[in-house]
PADO-173121 format. One line per 8 residues: their letters; for each residue z negated, y, x of C-alpha. Coordinates in steps of 0.2 Angstrom, whole numbers, plus 2048, in hexadecimal, padded with zeros to 3 digits. Example, Ala and Ser with C-alpha at 12.3 -4.5 7.8 and 13.67 -1.06 7.14 Angstrom:
<pts>
as) 7D9/7EA/83E | 7DC/7FB/844 $
</pts>
This chain:
<pts>
xxxxxxxx) 366/245/2F7 | 35F/240/2E6 | 352/232/2E5 | 355/222/2DD | 34A/227/2CE | 354/237/2CC | 364/22E/2CC | 35F/222/2BF $
xxxxxxxx) 358/22E/2B2 | 360/231/2A1 | 362/243/2A5 | 36D/23F/2B4 | 377/233/2A9 | 37A/240/29C | 37E/24D/2A8 | 38C/242/2B0 $
xxxxxxxx) 393/23E/29F | 393/250/29A | 39C/255/2AA | 3A9/248/2A8 | 3AC/24C/296 | 3AF/25E/29A | 3BA/25A/2A9 | 3C4/24D/2A0 $
xxxxxxxx) 3C8/25B/293 | 3CD/268/2A0 | 3D7/25D/2AC | 3DB/24C/2A3 | 3D4/23B/2A7 | 3DF/237/2B5 | 3DE/248/2BE | 3CB/248/2BE $
xxxxxxxx) 3C4/241/2CD | 3B3/239/2D0 | 3B0/247/2DD | 3B3/254/2CF | 3A7/24C/2C4 | 399/24A/2D1 | 39B/25C/2D6 | 39A/262/2C3 $
xxxxxxxx) 38B/258/2BF | 382/25C/2CF | 380/24A/2D4 | 386/23E/2E2 | 392/230/2E0 | 384/223/2E1 | 37D/22A/2D1 | 38D/228/2C8 $
xxxxxxxx) 38F/216/2CF | 37D/212/2CA | 380/217/2B8 | 392/212/2B5 | 399/208/2C3 | 3AA/20E/2C3 | 3B5/21D/2BC | 3BC/211/2AE $
xxxxxxxx) 3AA/20D/2A8 | 3A6/21F/2A8 | 3B5/223/29D | 3B0/215/291 | 39E/21C/290 | 3A4/22E/28D | 3AE/228/27E | 3A1/21B/278 $
xxxxxxxx) 392/227/277 | 39A/232/26A | 3A7/226/261 | 399/21B/25B | 390/229/253 | 3A0/230/24C | 3A6/21F/244 | 395/21C/23D $
xxxxxxxx) 395/22D/234 | 3A7/229/22E | 3A2/218/227 | 392/21F/21F | 39C/22D/216 | 3A8/220/210 | 39A/215/209 | 392/224/200 $
xxxxxxxx) 3A3/229/1F8 | 3A6/217/1F2 | 395/216/1EB | 397/226/1E1 | 3A8/21F/1DB | 3A0/20E/1D6 | 392/217/1CD | 39F/220/1C2 $
xxxxxxxx) 3A9/211/1BF | 3B8/218/1C9 | 3C2/214/1D8 | 3BF/21F/1E8 | 3CC/22C/1E9 | 3D8/22D/1F8 | 3D2/23F/1FC | 3C0/238/1FD $
xxxxxxxx) 3C6/22B/20A | 3CD/239/214 | 3BE/244/213 | 3B3/236/219 | 3BE/232/228 | 3C3/244/22E | 3B4/24F/229 | 3A8/247/236 $
xxxxxxxx) 3B4/24A/244 | 3B8/25C/23E | 3A5/25F/23D | 3A3/258/24E | 3B1/263/255 | 3A7/273/24F | 397/26D/259 | 397/279/268 $
xxxxxxxx) 385/276/26C | 384/263/26F | 395/260/276 | 39E/25A/266 | 3AC/266/268 | 3AF/261/27A | 3B0/24F/275 | 3BC/252/267 $
xxxxxxxx) 3C7/25C/272 | 3C7/24D/27E | 3CB/241/270 | 3D9/24C/26A | 3E0/24D/27C | 3DF/23B/27E | 3EA/238/26E | 3F7/243/275 $
xxxxxxxx) 3F7/23D/287 | 3FC/22B/289 | 3EF/221/293 | 3F1/20E/290 | 3DF/20A/296 | 3D7/217/28B | 3E2/213/27C | 3DD/200/27D $
xxxxxxxx) 3CB/205/27D | 3CC/211/26F | 3D6/204/264 | 3C8/1F8/267 | 3BA/205/263 | 3C4/20B/253 | 3CA/1FA/24D | 3BC/1F6/240 $
xxxxxxxx) 3BB/208/23A | 3CD/20B/238 | 3D0/1FB/22F | 3C2/1FF/223 | 3C9/210/21F | 3DB/20A/21E | 3D6/1FD/211 | 3CD/20A/207 $
xxxxxxxx) 3DD/214/207 | 3E8/205/202 | 3DC/202/1F4 | 3DC/214/1EE | 3EF/215/1EF | 3F5/205/1E7 | 406/20C/1E3 | 40A/212/1F5 $
xxxxxxxx) 412/206/202 | 406/202/20F | 412/207/21D | 413/219/215 | 400/21A/215 | 400/215/228 | 40D/222/22C | 403/230/222 $
xxxxxxxx) 3F3/22B/22B | 3FC/22B/23C | 402/23D/238 | 3F1/242/232 | 3E9/23C/242 | 3F6/245/24C | 3F3/255/243 | 3E0/254/245 $
xxxxxxxx) 3E1/250/257 | 3EC/25F/25A | 3E1/26A/250 | 3D1/266/259 | 3D9/266/26A | 3D8/279/26A | 3E1/288/263 | 3EB/28C/273 $
xxxxxxxx) 3FB/285/26C | 3F9/290/25C | 3F7/29F/267 | 407/29B/270 | 412/29F/261 | 406/2A9/256 | 3FF/2B4/263 | 3ED/2BA/260 $
xxxxxxxx) 3E6/2B6/24F | 3D6/2BC/247 | 3CD/2AC/241 | 3C9/2A0/24F | 3B8/29A/247 | 3B8/287/249 | 3AE/285/239 | 3BD/28B/22F $
xxxxxxxx) 3C8/27D/237 | 3C0/270/22C | 3C6/277/21B | 3D6/27C/222 | 3DA/26B/229 | 3D4/261/21A | 3DF/26B/20E | 3EE/267/219 $
xxxxxxxx) 3EA/255/21B | 3E7/253/208 | 3F8/25C/205 | 400/24F/211 | 3F9/240/208 | 3FE/246/1F7 | 410/24B/1FD | 41E/241/1F3 $
xxxxxxxx) 424/232/1FC | 435/233/205 | 445/230/1FC | 449/220/206 | 438/218/200 | 439/21D/1EE | 44B/218/1ED | 447/207/1F5 $
xxxxxxxx) 439/205/1E8 | 445/209/1D9 | 452/1FD/1E0 | 444/1EF/1E1 | 43F/1F3/1CF | 451/1F2/1C8 | 453/1E1/1D1 | 444/1DA/1C7 $
</pts>
């Protein structure tokens, strides 16, 4: 049995978080038991209870330790883009807003050394598998950052209805989550393919997202706008 000092060390805490993160990706949040986590981390249940108190708290901390860093990177990138635009007397472009939001997450998804890729796969899986507890937590963690980026998009696309911007952002989040969750689905219908370098995912996905943002508005939206203008 480990000593109290060993159970309370930061190395033990990190090992538990890493083990939980990897198991959540492999088995899902609900199917991963505390016993599985303690076995993977090489600790006993007392160590997990000491550091986290409960499985829910452990789940919170798994997400919180990387989401904070991710959102800070996003906000810093947006601020730099806005400063460059102001210096040139211009409005930030929608493409720059998207790059500031999605590039940090895609860069994290290529990190196979410090666990970034594992976490982004977990985040992608969380988006596609309903879990009310985690969804509520993520909504709270993301609220301030998402509002900041959505407002930047609204300001950069004054002629586009906000509802359409929300829908497109929703589609972009889905595409990104699906992409970073792994290439297994692609292999199902494409078979073996030559280029699986995760570093190539960023330019591929950014090109796709920007294309979606620039796509023409659907007919029912443009038709409604024309009717409104005719009525004025």
